[in-house]
C-alpha positions as CSV (number, residue, x, y, z in Angstrom):
1,M,12.3,60.8,-9.4
2,I,12.7,58.0,-12.1
3,K,10.7,58.9,-15.4
4,K,8.2,56.0,-16.8
5,F,9.4,54.3,-19.7
6,P,7.2,54.5,-22.8
7,L,5.8,51.0,-23.8
8,H,5.2,52.8,-27.1
9,P,7.1,56.5,-28.5
10,A,5.0,57.9,-31.0
11,H,8.5,58.8,-32.7
12,P,11.9,56.6,-31.4
13,E,14.1,57.1,-33.2
14,R,14.3,60.6,-32.0
15,L,15.2,59.9,-28.8
16,C,18.7,58.4,-27.3
17,W,17.3,55.4,-25.1
18,G,19.9,54.4,-23.1
19,C,19.7,56.6,-19.9
20,D,17.2,58.2,-18.3
21,R,17.2,61.9,-19.5
22,Y,16.1,60.8,-22.9
23,C,18.5,63.2,-25.1
24,A,17.5,64.2,-28.5
25,A,19.3,61.9,-30.8
26,D,21.8,64.4,-32.7
27,A,22.4,65.8,-29.1
28,L,23.9,63.0,-27.2
29,A,24.5,65.1,-23.4
30,C,25.4,62.1,-21.2
31,G,28.0,60.5,-23.2
32,N,26.9,57.4,-23.5
33,G,28.6,56.5,-27.1
34,S,29.2,58.1,-30.4
35,D,25.0,56.6,-31.7
36,R,22.5,57.2,-29.6
37,T,21.1,53.5,-28.1
38,A,17.5,52.1,-29.5
39,H,14.3,51.8,-28.3
40,P,13.6,48.5,-27.5
41,V,10.5,48.2,-29.6
42,E,13.1,49.2,-32.3
43,L,15.1,45.9,-32.2
44,F,12.2,43.2,-31.1
45,G,8.8,44.3,-32.2
46,D,5.9,46.5,-30.7
47,D,4.9,43.2,-28.1
48,W,9.1,43.2,-26.9
49,H,7.4,44.2,-23.5
50,I,5.3,40.8,-23.2
51,D,7.0,38.1,-21.4
52,T,5.8,35.4,-23.6
53,L,8.6,32.4,-21.4
54,S,6.5,33.3,-18.2
55,D,3.1,32.2,-19.7
56,T,1.5,30.7,-15.6
57,T,-2.2,30.5,-17.2
58,S,-1.2,27.6,-18.8
59,T,0.0,24.1,-17.1
60,P,2.3,22.1,-19.1
61,Q,1.1,19.5,-19.8
62,A,3.1,15.9,-18.3
63,Q,4.9,14.3,-21.6
64,T,4.4,10.0,-21.2
65,P,7.7,8.4,-22.6
66,T,7.1,7.1,-25.8
67,A,7.9,2.7,-26.1
68,I,9.7,2.0,-29.1
69,S,8.8,-1.6,-30.6
70,I,12.2,-3.1,-31.8
71,A,10.7,-6.6,-34.2
72,A,13.1,-9.5,-34.2
73,N,14.3,-10.5,-37.7
């Protein structure tokens, strides 16, 4: 069974987020490396889980080409 991934943990710095074991930062059991894997909230901020690039509520406005007039000298 897969554990739910917490969006805003209280103290993300206390755990390693590299696998589903969520080991303590000072007792890495999985051998994921010598350093712990940071939670995305530590790297990207509180709104890390919001995908701002795929906004489906608004449609992009059609861009009309602009004409450039060149004055004859």
